[in-house]
C-alpha positions, 0 to 999 in steps of 0.5 A: 524583494525579501518580502516576496520570498515569504508570501504564500499566495497558493500552497500546493499540498498535493505532494504532502497528501500523496506522501501521507497517503503512501505512509498510511497505505504501507502501514495498512498493507503490511498489517494486511499481510501479517493478519491475512497470512495468519487467517487465510495462509499464503492463498491471500496473494490472489486477492492482492494480485486482483487489487493491484491489477484493478488499481494500476489500470485505474490510475492510467485512465483517471484524470485527477493527478492525486487520485491517479497517484493514490490508485497507482501507489495502492496497486503497486503496494499490493503487488509488492505485498504478494512477495511479503505474504510469501515471506510472512509464511517463512517468518511464521515457519521460523517462529517470528510470528504466531502460527494459527492453531488448527481446530 
């Protein structure tokens, strides 16, 4: 009985893969907000909206659970990133982040 508790015939790594991807995706999206706002100003929100609006429907029609989860997480992260881009502009105005110098 006790031996059967420690036997791992199959291990489902789907949750770990999706969780690790979520962590990395949030880091990349945050970096994209900071760097993108620096180079392209607040207008970058349109690209974030397009990415989100493409990936969310893709997640609905994809058969693979992992690919569907990754598409949904990425799409929703970039939709949330629109708010972060707007806040990033406010952070720059407060002097928390550098402002790009005009040539």
